[in-house]
Structures are given as C-alpha cells and as structure tokens.
N, CA, C and O atoms as a GROMACS GRO file, in nm:
protein
  568
    1MET      N    1  -2.561  -0.200  -0.679
    1MET     CA    2  -2.504  -0.128  -0.731
    1MET      C    3  -2.336  -0.178  -0.718
    1MET      O    4  -2.276  -0.171  -0.825
    2VAL      N    5  -2.258  -0.223  -0.607
    2VAL     CA    6  -2.148  -0.212  -0.599
    2VAL      C    7  -2.115  -0.304  -0.723
    2VAL      O    8  -2.030  -0.261  -0.801
    3TYR      N    9  -2.168  -0.414  -0.747
    3TYR     CA   10  -2.159  -0.528  -0.852
    3TYR      C   11  -2.152  -0.454  -0.968
    3TYR      O   12  -2.056  -0.483  -1.039
    4ALA      N   13  -2.240  -0.351  -1.016
    4ALA     CA   14  -2.247  -0.271  -1.114
    4ALA      C   15  -2.150  -0.163  -1.134
    4ALA      O   16  -2.124  -0.112  -1.243
    5TYR      N   17  -2.097  -0.132  -1.020
    5TYR     CA   18  -2.016  -0.025  -1.004
    5TYR      C   19  -1.864  -0.110  -1.048
    5TYR      O   20  -1.788  -0.042  -1.118
    6PHE      N   21  -1.830  -0.208  -1.023
    6PHE     CA   22  -1.744  -0.288  -1.058
    6PHE      C   23  -1.711  -0.312  -1.163
    6PHE      O   24  -1.596  -0.299  -1.205
    7GLU      N   25  -1.836  -0.366  -1.244
    7GLU     CA   26  -1.863  -0.387  -1.382
    7GLU      C   27  -1.819  -0.244  -1.479
    7GLU      O   28  -1.730  -0.245  -1.564
    8ILE      N   29  -1.883  -0.155  -1.452
    8ILE     CA   30  -1.801  -0.033  -1.486
    8ILE      C   31  -1.691   0.008  -1.522
    8ILE      O   32  -1.638   0.042  -1.628
    9GLY      N   33  -1.650  -0.002  -1.356
    9GLY     CA   34  -1.502   0.033  -1.358
    9GLY      C   35  -1.398  -0.077  -1.468
    9GLY      O   36  -1.297  -0.057  -1.535
   10ARG      N   37  -1.469  -0.173  -1.447
   10ARG     CA   38  -1.388  -0.279  -1.577
   10ARG      C   39  -1.378  -0.254  -1.705
   10ARG      O   40  -1.274  -0.258  -1.771
   11MET      N   41  -1.501  -0.224  -1.746
   11MET     CA   42  -1.512  -0.158  -1.901
   11MET      C   43  -1.430  -0.029  -1.921
   11MET      O   44  -1.376   0.005  -2.027
   12ILE      N   45  -1.429   0.039  -1.802
   12ILE     CA   46  -1.357   0.198  -1.864
   12ILE      C   47  -1.219   0.109  -1.824
   12ILE      O   48  -1.142   0.132  -1.918
   13VAL      N   49  -1.160   0.029  -1.741
   13VAL     CA   50  -1.005   0.031  -1.745
   13VAL      C   51  -0.996  -0.090  -1.861
   13VAL      O   52  -0.916  -0.075  -1.953
   14GLU      N   53  -1.051  -0.172  -1.856
   14GLU     CA   54  -1.026  -0.291  -1.993
   14GLU      C   55  -1.070  -0.257  -2.125
   14GLU      O   56  -0.988  -0.295  -2.208
   15GLU      N   57  -1.146  -0.213  -2.164
   15GLU     CA   58  -1.221  -0.177  -2.288
   15GLU      C   59  -1.185  -0.026  -2.319
   15GLU      O   60  -1.140   0.000  -2.430
   16GLU      N   61  -1.196   0.042  -2.255
   16GLU     CA   62  -1.212   0.207  -2.307
   16GLU      C   63  -1.046   0.231  -2.305
   16GLU      O   64  -0.988   0.280  -2.402
   17GLN      N   65  -0.970   0.186  -2.171
   17GLN     CA   66  -0.851   0.228  -2.147
   17GLN      C   67  -0.738   0.117  -2.182
   17GLN      O   68  -0.620   0.145  -2.159
   18HIS      N   69  -0.776  -0.017  -2.243
   18HIS     CA   70  -0.734  -0.105  -2.294
   18HIS      C   71  -0.624  -0.144  -2.191
   18HIS      O   72  -0.511  -0.154  -2.240
   19GLY      N   73  -0.634  -0.165  -2.076
   19GLY     CA   74  -0.561  -0.200  -1.910
   19GLY      C   75  -0.478  -0.102  -1.902
   19GLY      O   76  -0.414  -0.104  -1.797
   20ALA      N   77  -0.450  -0.009  -1.978
   20ALA     CA   78  -0.364   0.170  -1.944
   20ALA      C   79  -0.426   0.162  -1.826
   20ALA      O   80  -0.540   0.115  -1.815
   21ASN      N   81  -0.327   0.228  -1.683
   21ASN     CA   82  -0.401   0.302  -1.609
   21ASN      C   83  -0.479   0.470  -1.616
   21ASN      O   84  -0.527   0.540  -1.528
   22ARG      N   85  -0.460   0.491  -1.777
   22ARG     CA   86  -0.503   0.606  -1.806
   22ARG      C   87  -0.537   0.599  -1.928
   22ARG      O   88  -0.469   0.517  -1.989
   23ALA      N   89  -0.647   0.673  -2.016
   23ALA     CA   90  -0.668   0.673  -2.152
   23ALA      C   91  -0.586   0.742  -2.196
   23ALA      O   92  -0.538   0.830  -2.124
   24ALA      N   93  -0.544   0.725  -2.326
   24ALA     CA   94  -0.424   0.804  -2.393
   24ALA      C   95  -0.513   0.951  -2.403
   24ALA      O   96  -0.458   1.058  -2.425
   25TYR      N   97  -0.610   0.940  -2.390
   25TYR     CA   98  -0.673   1.116  -2.469
   25TYR      C   99  -0.726   1.183  -2.331
   25TYR      O  100  -0.815   1.268  -2.326
   26GLY      N  101  -0.647   1.123  -2.207
   26GLY     CA  102  -0.693   1.199  -2.077
   26GLY      C  103  -0.841   1.189  -2.016
   26GLY      O  104  -0.928   1.115  -2.063
   27THR      N  105  -0.855   1.256  -1.928
   27THR     CA  106  -0.954   1.251  -1.900
   27THR      C  107  -1.116   1.315  -1.958
   27THR      O  108  -1.223   1.342  -1.903
   28GLN      N  109  -1.077   1.320  -2.057
   28GLN     CA  110  -1.184   1.334  -2.180
   28GLN      C  111  -1.295   1.216  -2.208
   28GLN      O  112  -1.398   1.230  -2.274
   29LEU      N  113  -1.252   1.104  -2.144
   29LEU     CA  114  -1.319   0.959  -2.210
   29LEU      C  115  -1.396   0.997  -2.050
   29LEU      O  116  -1.519   1.003  -2.055
   30LEU      N  117  -1.344   1.018  -1.941
   30LEU     CA  118  -1.454   1.000  -1.819
   30LEU      C  119  -1.582   1.115  -1.852
   30LEU      O  120  -1.699   1.088  -1.829
   31LYS      N  121  -1.543   1.229  -1.901
   31LYS     CA  122  -1.625   1.340  -1.948
   31LYS      C  123  -1.729   1.289  -2.023
   31LYS      O  124  -1.848   1.287  -1.995
   32GLU      N  125  -1.663   1.244  -2.139
   32GLU     CA  126  -1.790   1.178  -2.214
   32GLU      C  127  -1.879   1.075  -2.208
   32GLU      O  128  -1.985   1.061  -2.269
   33LEU      N  129  -1.797   0.965  -2.084
   33LEU     CA  130  -1.885   0.873  -2.037
   33LEU      C  131  -1.988   0.894  -1.953
   33LEU      O  132  -2.090   0.825  -1.950
   34SER      N  133  -1.953   1.034  -1.852
   34SER     CA  134  -2.019   1.046  -1.748
   34SER      C  135  -2.152   1.129  -1.830
   34SER      O  136  -2.263   1.113  -1.780
   35THR      N  137  -2.141   1.204  -1.937
   35THR     CA  138  -2.253   1.280  -2.007
   35THR      C  139  -2.346   1.160  -2.061
   35THR      O  140  -2.466   1.171  -2.037
   36TYR      N  141  -2.297   1.039  -2.136
   36TYR     CA  142  -2.374   0.923  -2.185
   36TYR      C  143  -2.429   0.866  -2.078
   36TYR      O  144  -2.552   0.854  -2.070
   37LEU      N  145  -2.368   0.834  -2.005
   37LEU     CA  146  -2.435   0.757  -1.855
   37LEU      C  147  -2.538   0.835  -1.766
   37LEU      O  148  -2.600   0.766  -1.685
   38THR      N  149  -2.563   0.961  -1.769
   38THR     CA  150  -2.597   1.019  -1.676
   38THR      C  151  -2.732   1.032  -1.805
   38THR      O  152  -2.843   1.019  -1.755
   39LYS      N  153  -2.733   1.049  -1.920
   39LYS     CA  154  -2.837   1.061  -1.990
   39LYS      C  155  -2.918   0.963  -2.021
   39LYS      O  156  -3.040   0.980  -2.022
   40ASN      N  157  -2.854   0.840  -2.052
   40ASN     CA  158  -2.922   0.702  -2.003
   40ASN      C  159  -2.957   0.643  -1.931
   40ASN      O  160  -3.050   0.566  -1.957
   41PHE      N  161  -2.900   0.649  -1.797
   41PHE     CA  162  -2.958   0.601  -1.641
   41PHE      C  163  -2.933   0.692  -1.534
   41PHE      O  164  -2.908   0.639  -1.425
   42GLY      N  165  -2.934   0.836  -1.539
   42GLY     CA  166  -2.985   0.868  -1.479
   42GLY      C  167  -2.807   0.948  -1.391
   42GLY      O  168  -2.696   0.960  -1.442
   43LYS      N  169  -2.860   0.989  -1.230
   43LYS     CA  170  -2.755   1.017  -1.140
   43LYS      C  171  -2.687   0.890  -1.134
   43LYS      O  172  -2.713   0.778  -1.176
   44GLY      N  173  -2.560   0.958  -1.048
   44GLY     CA  174  -2.458   0.858  -1.013
   44GLY      C  175  -2.314   0.869  -1.074
   44GLY      O  176  -2.216   0.828  -1.013
   45PHE      N  177  -2.306   0.922  -1.190
   45PHE     CA  178  -2.225   0.897  -1.282
   45PHE      C  179  -2.143   1.021  -1.326
   45PHE      O  180  -2.118   1.063  -1.439
   46SER      N  181  -2.104   1.073  -1.188
   46SER     CA  182  -2.049   1.221  -1.241
   46SER      C  183  -1.911   1.147  -1.271
   46SER      O  184  -1.883   1.028  -1.254
   47VAL      N  185  -1.823   1.265  -1.327
   47VAL     CA  186  -1.673   1.259  -1.340
   47VAL      C  187  -1.577   1.164  -1.204
   47VAL      O  188  -1.511   1.061  -1.199
   48GLY      N  189  -1.617   1.268  -1.114
   48GLY     CA  190  -1.590   1.206  -0.996
   48GLY      C  191  -1.615   1.091  -0.952
   48GLY      O  192  -1.522   1.021  -0.911
   49ASN      N  193  -1.702   1.061  -0.950
   49ASN     CA  194  -1.819   0.905  -0.919
   49ASN      C  195  -1.730   0.816  -1.022
   49ASN      O  196  -1.676   0.718  -0.971
   50LEU      N  197  -1.711   0.836  -1.148
   50LEU     CA  198  -1.635   0.739  -1.229
   50LEU      C  199  -1.485   0.709  -1.212
   50LEU      O  200  -1.430   0.602  -1.238
   51LYS      N  201  -1.428   0.820  -1.163
   51LYS     CA  202  -1.326   0.800  -1.114
   51LYS      C  203  -1.294   0.712  -0.981
   51LYS      O  204  -1.202   0.630  -0.982
   52ASN      N  205  -1.361   0.730  -0.886
   52ASN     CA  206  -1.413   0.638  -0.747
   52ASN      C  207  -1.443   0.477  -0.795
   52ASN      O  208  -1.423   0.385  -0.715
   53ILE      N  209  -1.500   0.450  -0.954
   53ILE     CA  210  -1.564   0.333  -1.006
   53ILE      C  211  -1.432   0.286  -1.062
   53ILE      O  212  -1.392   0.173  -1.035
   54ARG      N  213  -1.381   0.349  -1.121
   54ARG     CA  214  -1.228   0.291  -1.183
   54ARG      C  215  -1.157   0.265  -1.097
   54ARG      O  216  -1.127   0.146  -1.085
   55GLN      N  217  -1.094   0.378  -0.988
   55GLN     CA  218  -1.028   0.280  -0.835
   55GLN      C  219  -1.056   0.204  -0.787
   55GLN      O  220  -0.982   0.129  -0.724
   56PHE      N  221  -1.214   0.191  -0.804
   56PHE     CA  222  -1.253   0.069  -0.712
   56PHE      C  223  -1.239  -0.078  -0.789
   56PHE      O  224  -1.226  -0.178  -0.718
   57TYR      N  225  -1.242  -0.089  -0.912
   57TYR     CA  226  -1.196  -0.206  -0.996
   57TYR      C  227  -1.056  -0.191  -0.979
   57TYR      O  228  -1.032  -0.240  -0.869
   58LYS      N  229  -0.953  -0.151  -1.029
   58LYS     CA  230  -0.799  -0.147  -1.004
   58LYS      C  231  -0.800  -0.222  -0.887
   58LYS      O  232  -0.765  -0.340  -0.899
   59VAL      N  233  -0.841  -0.172  -0.746
   59VAL     CA  234  -0.815  -0.218  -0.628
   59VAL      C  235  -0.857  -0.367  -0.616
   59VAL      O  236  -0.780  -0.460  -0.594
   60TYR      N  237  -0.973  -0.373  -0.631
   60TYR     CA  238  -1.053  -0.481  -0.586
   60TYR      C  239  -1.073  -0.582  -0.720
   60TYR      O  240  -1.176  -0.650  -0.715
   61SER      N  241  -0.991  -0.601  -0.836
   61SER     CA  242  -0.971  -0.708  -0.935
   61SER      C  243  -0.877  -0.827  -0.928
   61SER      O  244  -0.875  -0.939  -0.979
   62GLU      N  245  -0.792  -0.753  -0.838
   62GLU     CA  246  -0.661  -0.840  -0.787
   62GLU      C  247  -0.696  -0.885  -0.660
   62GLU      O  248  -0.633  -0.981  -0.617
   63ASP      N  249  -0.805  -0.825  -0.573
   63ASP     CA  250  -0.792  -0.843  -0.412
   63ASP      C  251  -0.898  -0.964  -0.386
   63ASP      O  252  -1.020  -0.946  -0.392
   64GLN      N  253  -0.832  -1.095  -0.356
   64GLN     CA  254  -0.937  -1.203  -0.356
   64GLN      C  255  -0.928  -1.214  -0.174
   64GLN      O  256  -0.826  -1.224  -0.105
   65ILE      N  257  -1.057  -1.209  -0.135
   65ILE     CA  258  -1.099  -1.199   0.033
   65ILE      C  259  -1.095  -1.370   0.006
   65ILE      O  260  -1.109  -1.446  -0.090
   66GLY      N  261  -1.066  -1.381   0.159
   66GLY     CA  262  -1.104  -1.563   0.124
   66GLY      C  263  -1.232  -1.549   0.121
   66GLY      O  264  -1.279  -1.464   0.196
   67GLU      N  265  -1.304  -1.611   0.056
   67GLU     CA  266  -1.432  -1.633   0.024
   67GLU      C  267  -1.521  -1.755   0.140
   67GLU      O  268  -1.643  -1.768   0.139
   68THR      N  269  -1.446  -1.815   0.212
   68THR     CA  270  -1.517  -1.897   0.324
   68THR      C  271  -1.540  -1.822   0.428
   68THR      O  272  -1.606  -1.864   0.523
   69VAL      N  273  -1.498  -1.724   0.426
   69VAL     CA  274  -1.486  -1.642   0.565
   69VAL      C  275  -1.655  -1.628   0.613
   69VAL      O  276  -1.707  -1.652   0.722
   70PHE      N  277  -1.730  -1.564   0.449
   70PHE     CA  278  -1.822  -1.564   0.490
   70PHE      C  279  -1.939  -1.673   0.421
   70PHE      O  280  -2.037  -1.648   0.350
   71SER      N  281  -1.898  -1.776   0.463
   71SER     CA  282  -2.034  -1.877   0.392
   71SER      C  283  -2.188  -1.838   0.418
   71SER      O  284  -2.282  -1.887   0.355
   72GLN      N  285  -2.197  -1.747   0.514
   72GLN     CA  286  -2.370  -1.711   0.524
   72GLN      C  287  -2.400  -1.679   0.366
   72GLN      O  288  -2.479  -1.744   0.298
   73PHE      N  289  -2.318  -1.560   0.315
   73PHE     CA  290  -2.383  -1.513   0.188
   73PHE      C  291  -2.333  -1.556   0.087
   73PHE      O  292  -2.269  -1.480   0.015
   74GLY      N  293  -2.352  -1.713   0.050
   74GLY     CA  294  -2.327  -1.802  -0.067
   74GLY      C  295  -2.412  -1.749  -0.150
   74GLY      O  296  -2.366  -1.750  -0.265
   75ASN      N  297  -2.529  -1.697  -0.141
   75ASN     CA  298  -2.626  -1.682  -0.215
   75ASN      C  299  -2.593  -1.526  -0.307
   75ASN      O  300  -2.669  -1.495  -0.399
   76LEU      N  301  -2.486  -1.446  -0.272
   76LEU     CA  302  -2.442  -1.316  -0.337
   76LEU      C  303  -2.386  -1.339  -0.480
   76LEU      O  304  -2.320  -1.441  -0.499
   77PRO      N  305  -2.400  -1.283  -0.545
   77PRO     CA  306  -2.336  -1.248  -0.730
   77PRO      C  307  -2.181  -1.299  -0.650
   77PRO      O  308  -2.140  -1.323  -0.536
   78ALA      N  309  -2.135  -1.297  -0.778
   78ALA     CA  310  -1.986  -1.280  -0.764
   78ALA      C  311  -1.942  -1.204  -0.930
   78ALA      O  312  -2.016  -1.210  -1.029
   79VAL      N  313  -1.871  -1.168  -0.927
   79VAL     CA  314  -1.788  -1.073  -1.046
   79VAL      C  315  -1.705  -1.145  -1.151
   79VAL      O  316  -1.704  -1.264  -1.122
   80SER      N  317  -1.641  -1.124  -1.250
   80SER     CA  318  -1.602  -1.233  -1.349
   80SER      C  319  -1.455  -1.279  -1.281
   80SER      O  320  -1.400  -1.383  -1.317
   81THR      N  321  -1.409  -1.205  -1.195
   81THR     CA  322  -1.283  -1.263  -1.097
   81THR      C  323  -1.309  -1.373  -0.974
   81THR      O  324  -1.235  -1.445  -0.908
   82GLY      N  325  -1.430  -1.353  -0.979
   82GLY     CA  326  -1.479  -1.480  -0.842
   82GLY      C  327  -1.537  -1.394  -0.727
   82GLY      O  328  -1.611  -1.445  -0.643
   83ARG      N  329  -1.503  -1.262  -0.723
   83ARG     CA  330  -1.486  -1.197  -0.578
   83ARG      C  331  -1.662  -1.141  -0.560
   83ARG      O  332  -1.736  -1.097  -0.648
   84LYS      N  333  -1.684  -1.158  -0.440
   84LYS     CA  334  -1.809  -1.104  -0.415
   84LYS      C  335  -1.791  -1.021  -0.289
   84LYS      O  336  -1.717  -1.052  -0.196
   85PHE      N  337  -1.891  -0.876  -0.299
   85PHE     CA  338  -1.911  -0.789  -0.236
   85PHE      C  339  -1.990  -0.784  -0.123
   85PHE      O  340  -2.102  -0.817  -0.163
   86TYR      N  341  -1.995  -0.760   0.001
   86TYR     CA  342  -2.066  -0.781   0.123
   86TYR      C  343  -2.111  -0.642   0.167
   86TYR      O  344  -2.199  -0.637   0.254
   87LEU      N  345  -2.057  -0.518   0.113
   87LEU     CA  346  -2.086  -0.404   0.201
   87LEU      C  347  -2.164  -0.272   0.120
   87LEU      O  348  -2.211  -0.280   0.007
   88SER      N  349  -2.164  -0.194   0.176
   88SER     CA  350  -2.203  -0.116   0.067
   88SER      C  351  -2.123  -0.048  -0.009
   88SER      O  352  -2.006  -0.070   0.021
   89TRP      N  353  -2.141   0.050  -0.123
   89TRP     CA  354  -2.082   0.127  -0.219
   89TRP      C  355  -1.975   0.228  -0.089
   89TRP      O  356  -1.854   0.241  -0.104
   90SER      N  357  -2.034   0.273  -0.001
   90SER     CA  358  -1.986   0.384   0.103
   90SER      C  359  -1.877   0.308   0.143
   90SER      O  360  -1.765   0.355   0.128
   91HIS      N  361  -1.895   0.180   0.199
   91HIS     CA  362  -1.805   0.103   0.280
   91HIS      C  363  -1.680   0.101   0.183
   91HIS      O  364  -1.575   0.156   0.218
   92TYR      N  365  -1.688   0.047   0.079
   92TYR     CA  366  -1.581   0.045  -0.028
   92TYR      C  367  -1.524   0.175  -0.076
   92TYR      O  368  -1.416   0.174  -0.135
   93LEU      N  369  -1.582   0.275  -0.058
   93LEU     CA  370  -1.518   0.417  -0.117
   93LEU      C  371  -1.428   0.413   0.030
   93LEU      O  372  -1.350   0.505   0.008
   94LYS      N  373  -1.406   0.382   0.110
   94LYS     CA  374  -1.333   0.388   0.258
   94LYS      C  375  -1.240   0.320   0.229
   94LYS      O  376  -1.126   0.363   0.210
   95LEU      N  377  -1.292   0.144   0.216
   95LEU     CA  378  -1.159   0.064   0.256
   95LEU      C  379  -1.076   0.074   0.113
   95LEU      O  380  -0.957   0.045   0.108
   96MET      N  381  -1.140   0.112   0.013
   96MET     CA  382  -1.034   0.086  -0.110
   96MET      C  383  -0.912   0.204  -0.131
   96MET      O  384  -0.836   0.218  -0.227
   97ARG      N  385  -0.920   0.292   0.006
   97ARG     CA  386  -0.834   0.390   0.008
   97ARG      C  387  -0.743   0.344   0.149
   97ARG      O  388  -0.672   0.428   0.204
   98ILE      N  389  -0.753   0.220   0.195
   98ILE     CA  390  -0.675   0.148   0.246
   98ILE      C  391  -0.544   0.071   0.183
   98ILE      O  392  -0.562  -0.044   0.141
   99ASP      N  393  -0.419   0.128   0.176
   99ASP     CA  394  -0.309   0.073   0.112
   99ASP      C  395  -0.260  -0.074   0.143
   99ASP      O  396  -0.243  -0.170   0.067
  100ASN      N  397  -0.244  -0.062   0.265
  100ASN     CA  398  -0.230  -0.229   0.318
  100ASN      C  399  -0.339  -0.294   0.296
  100ASN      O  400  -0.450  -0.254   0.333
  101ILE      N  401  -0.313  -0.432   0.215
  101ILE     CA  402  -0.408  -0.556   0.163
  101ILE      C  403  -0.446  -0.575   0.315
  101ILE      O  404  -0.563  -0.541   0.335
  102GLU      N  405  -0.393  -0.612   0.405
  102GLU     CA  406  -0.366  -0.674   0.504
  102GLU      C  407  -0.495  -0.626   0.605
  102GLU      O  408  -0.577  -0.695   0.666
  103ASP      N  409  -0.483  -0.519   0.599
  103ASP     CA  410  -0.575  -0.398   0.684
  103ASP      C  411  -0.698  -0.395   0.638
  103ASP      O  412  -0.797  -0.428   0.702
  104ARG      N  413  -0.694  -0.346   0.496
  104ARG     CA  414  -0.816  -0.360   0.397
  104ARG      C  415  -0.888  -0.482   0.469
  104ARG      O  416  -0.986  -0.475   0.543
  105HIS      N  417  -0.810  -0.605   0.428
  105HIS     CA  418  -0.890  -0.731   0.448
  105HIS      C  419  -0.946  -0.712   0.593
  105HIS      O  420  -1.069  -0.708   0.588
  106PHE      N  421  -0.904  -0.699   0.708
  106PHE     CA  422  -0.920  -0.686   0.859
  106PHE      C  423  -1.064  -0.631   0.858
  106PHE      O  424  -1.167  -0.693   0.883
  107TYR      N  425  -1.047  -0.496   0.823
  107TYR     CA  426  -1.162  -0.405   0.832
  107TYR      C  427  -1.275  -0.460   0.724
  107TYR      O  428  -1.389  -0.445   0.768
  108GLU      N  429  -1.270  -0.504   0.632
  108GLU     CA  430  -1.384  -0.536   0.548
  108GLU      C  431  -1.443  -0.700   0.613
  108GLU      O  432  -1.548  -0.748   0.571
  109ILE      N  433  -1.370  -0.760   0.700
  109ILE     CA  434  -1.397  -0.898   0.781
  109ILE      C  435  -1.478  -0.853   0.854
  109ILE      O  436  -1.600  -0.870   0.869
  110GLU      N  437  -1.392  -0.783   0.906
  110GLU     CA  438  -1.462  -0.674   1.075
  110GLU      C  439  -1.601  -0.633   1.068
  110GLU      O  440  -1.683  -0.659   1.156
  111SER      N  441  -1.630  -0.558   0.945
  111SER     CA  442  -1.759  -0.448   0.900
  111SER      C  443  -1.859  -0.583   0.912
  111SER      O  444  -1.949  -0.599   0.995
  112VAL      N  445  -1.814  -0.687   0.794
  112VAL     CA  446  -1.903  -0.762   0.755
  112VAL      C  447  -1.984  -0.844   0.877
  112VAL      O  448  -2.105  -0.860   0.894
  113LYS      N  449  -1.858  -0.895   0.961
  113LYS     CA  450  -1.869  -0.981   1.097
  113LYS      C  451  -1.995  -0.893   1.181
  113LYS      O  452  -2.111  -0.930   1.203
  114ASN      N  453  -1.929  -0.764   1.220
  114ASN     CA  454  -1.976  -0.704   1.306
  114ASN      C  455  -2.079  -0.602   1.262
  114ASN      O  456  -2.107  -0.513   1.343
  115GLY      N  457  -2.141  -0.602   1.140
  115GLY     CA  458  -2.235  -0.528   1.102
  115GLY      C  459  -2.194  -0.373   1.127
  115GLY      O  460  -2.252  -0.292   1.199
  116TRP      N  461  -2.102  -0.359   1.062
  116TRP     CA  462  -2.046  -0.178   1.128
  116TRP      C  463  -2.124  -0.099   1.014
  116TRP      O  464  -2.120  -0.138   0.898
  117SER      N  465  -2.180  -0.011   1.044
  117SER     CA  466  -2.216   0.108   0.981
  117SER      C  467  -2.117   0.160   0.928
  117SER      O  468  -2.008   0.120   0.967
  118LEU      N  469  -2.122   0.266   0.819
  118LEU     CA  470  -1.992   0.307   0.803
  118LEU      C  471  -1.915   0.419   0.892
  118LEU      O  472  -1.792   0.425   0.895
  119SER      N  473  -1.982   0.488   0.948
  119SER     CA  474  -1.934   0.567   1.062
  119SER      C  475  -1.852   0.489   1.182
  119SER      O  476  -1.747   0.517   1.238
  120GLU      N  477  -1.934   0.392   1.196
  120GLU     CA  478  -1.833   0.278   1.304
  120GLU      C  479  -1.711   0.215   1.178
  120GLU      O  480  -1.604   0.190   1.233
  121LEU      N  481  -1.711   0.197   1.081
  121LEU     CA  482  -1.586   0.125   1.015
  121LEU      C  483  -1.500   0.238   1.025
  121LEU      O  484  -1.401   0.208   1.091
  122LYS      N  485  -1.500   0.399   0.972
  122LYS     CA  486  -1.432   0.496   0.977
  122LYS      C  487  -1.385   0.511   1.106
  122LYS      O  488  -1.266   0.540   1.111
  123ARG      N  489  -1.474   0.496   1.270
  123ARG     CA  490  -1.426   0.520   1.410
  123ARG      C  491  -1.294   0.409   1.416
  123ARG      O  492  -1.184   0.431   1.467
  124GLN      N  493  -1.339   0.285   1.351
  124GLN     CA  494  -1.250   0.195   1.438
  124GLN      C  495  -1.132   0.218   1.348
  124GLN      O  496  -1.022   0.215   1.404
  125TYR      N  497  -1.136   0.239   1.220
  125TYR     CA  498  -1.046   0.243   1.149
  125TYR      C  499  -0.916   0.371   1.188
  125TYR      O  500  -0.797   0.366   1.158
  126ASN      N  501  -0.992   0.485   1.268
  126ASN     CA  502  -0.954   0.610   1.279
  126ASN      C  503  -0.843   0.582   1.404
  126ASN      O  504  -0.736   0.640   1.420
  127SER      N  505  -0.898   0.482   1.481
  127SER     CA  506  -0.883   0.460   1.569
  127SER      C  507  -0.784   0.338   1.630
  127SER      O  508  -0.763   0.291   1.741
  128SER      N  509  -0.739   0.316   1.498
  128SER     CA  510  -0.582   0.215   1.442
  128SER      C  511  -0.628   0.091   1.506
  128SER      O  512  -0.552   0.031   1.583
  129LEU      N  513  -0.761   0.041   1.477
  129LEU     CA  514  -0.786  -0.086   1.580
  129LEU      C  515  -0.694  -0.210   1.543
  129LEU      O  516  -0.644  -0.286   1.627
  130TYR      N  517  -0.678  -0.220   1.399
  130TYR     CA  518  -0.597  -0.349   1.363
  130TYR      C  519  -0.470  -0.329   1.435
  130TYR      O  520  -0.428  -0.405   1.522
  131GLU      N  521  -0.404  -0.206   1.386
  131GLU     CA  522  -0.221  -0.215   1.447
  131GLU      C  523  -0.254  -0.258   1.587
  131GLU      O  524  -0.194  -0.361   1.617
  132ARG      N  525  -0.342  -0.205   1.692
  132ARG     CA  526  -0.367  -0.195   1.857
  132ARG      C  527  -0.381  -0.369   1.857
  132ARG      O  528  -0.350  -0.437   1.955
  133LEU      N  529  -0.427  -0.418   1.744
  133LEU     CA  530  -0.488  -0.566   1.807
  133LEU      C  531  -0.353  -0.643   1.778
  133LEU      O  532  -0.305  -0.720   1.862
  134ALA      N  533  -0.300  -0.620   1.670
  134ALA     CA  534  -0.152  -0.672   1.639
  134ALA      C  535  -0.050  -0.643   1.755
  134ALA      O  536   0.022  -0.726   1.810
  135LEU      N  537  -0.057  -0.538   1.777
  135LEU     CA  538   0.044  -0.511   1.879
  135LEU      C  539   0.022  -0.555   2.017
  135LEU      O  540   0.110  -0.551   2.103
  136SER      N  541  -0.135  -0.612   2.042
  136SER     CA  542  -0.145  -0.669   2.175
  136SER      C  543  -0.054  -0.778   2.197
  136SER      O  544  -0.005  -0.845   2.106
  137THR      N  545  -0.028  -0.801   2.358
  137THR     CA  546   0.043  -0.876   2.395
  137THR      C  547  -0.005  -1.008   2.417
  137THR      O  548   0.052  -1.114   2.394
  138ASP      N  549  -0.153  -0.980   2.482
  138ASP     CA  550  -0.243  -1.093   2.502
  138ASP      C  551  -0.324  -1.146   2.400
  138ASP      O  552  -0.447  -1.132   2.404
  139LYS      N  553  -0.264  -1.212   2.298
  139LYS     CA  554  -0.320  -1.271   2.156
  139LYS      C  555  -0.395  -1.335   2.220
  139LYS      O  556  -0.507  -1.284   2.208
  140GLU      N  557  -0.399  -1.449   2.306
  140GLU     CA  558  -0.509  -1.527   2.312
  140GLU      C  559  -0.675  -1.459   2.364
  140GLU      O  560  -0.786  -1.512   2.354
  141GLU      N  561  -0.636  -1.323   2.422
  141GLU     CA  562  -0.780  -1.308   2.485
  141GLU      C  563  -0.831  -1.202   2.322
  141GLU      O  564  -0.952  -1.196   2.298
  142VAL      N  565  -0.765  -1.153   2.255
  142VAL     CA  566  -0.817  -1.080   2.139
  142VAL      C  567  -0.845  -1.206   2.064
  142VAL      O  568  -0.894  -1.200   1.951
   0.00000   0.00000   0.00000
C-alpha cells in the first residue's frame, strides 16, 4: 500500500500538477481524482488521504535514507527513485510530518530496527528521544 501511495503521489505531482506544488485549478483536481479512484478501486482515496499521499511523495521523493542500514530487507521493491519503504502507511503519516530530516531518519531507522508500533513511535517522538540522545554526555553508552 505504501508503494502504491507513493506512485499515486508521483502521478498527482508530476503528471497532473506538472511538478508544481499545486495544480493550477486548485483542489478540484483532488476532488475529481478522489471520485474516480473511489469508484474504480474502493475506499482509501478521500480528498484528505490524497493530500496525505501527495505530501508523502513530496517528502520522500528526494529523501534517500541509507539503504545499507536495512540489508535484511533486500527483497523489498524500490520505487523509481530507488527508495524502499519498511514501515506501514500509518508510520509514514507520522514520519513525514517531522521537518528535520535527521530526526526523521533517526525515528524511521529506530522504528524498523526495534519493531516499534505506531504508538511506540509516537511515544518516543513525543518524549524527544532523538534530542535527548544527541544531548547525552555519555556518548559511548548511547
């Protein structure tokens, strides 16, 4: 599903919006696309979710996390940019809202390595785990 959403986001941004942040004819594009996709493919294509899908593509189309970090997932497919996705759509909904790329990479890597559920990811993010580890004076222990 994450891969499908990435490709749908790519099509919205690159083909429908011609690479622009927004389509020239505003949100009408998303309304029409929502109607079309829902009619042909069922649930999951509300205007709100299409906005999330578009944002997901915009965030992750240029975000290349070190692929060697997760060598155990070598059999996962890659999108056109070479990016692989290791977590659920719900995880990426949370991660893509983290503006700082180093923070986002940290939480993505830790979520995969430690098998964090979405609630655990939110808990760790809300407790500022990344910042606390960065400020730690005992770097060897960390």
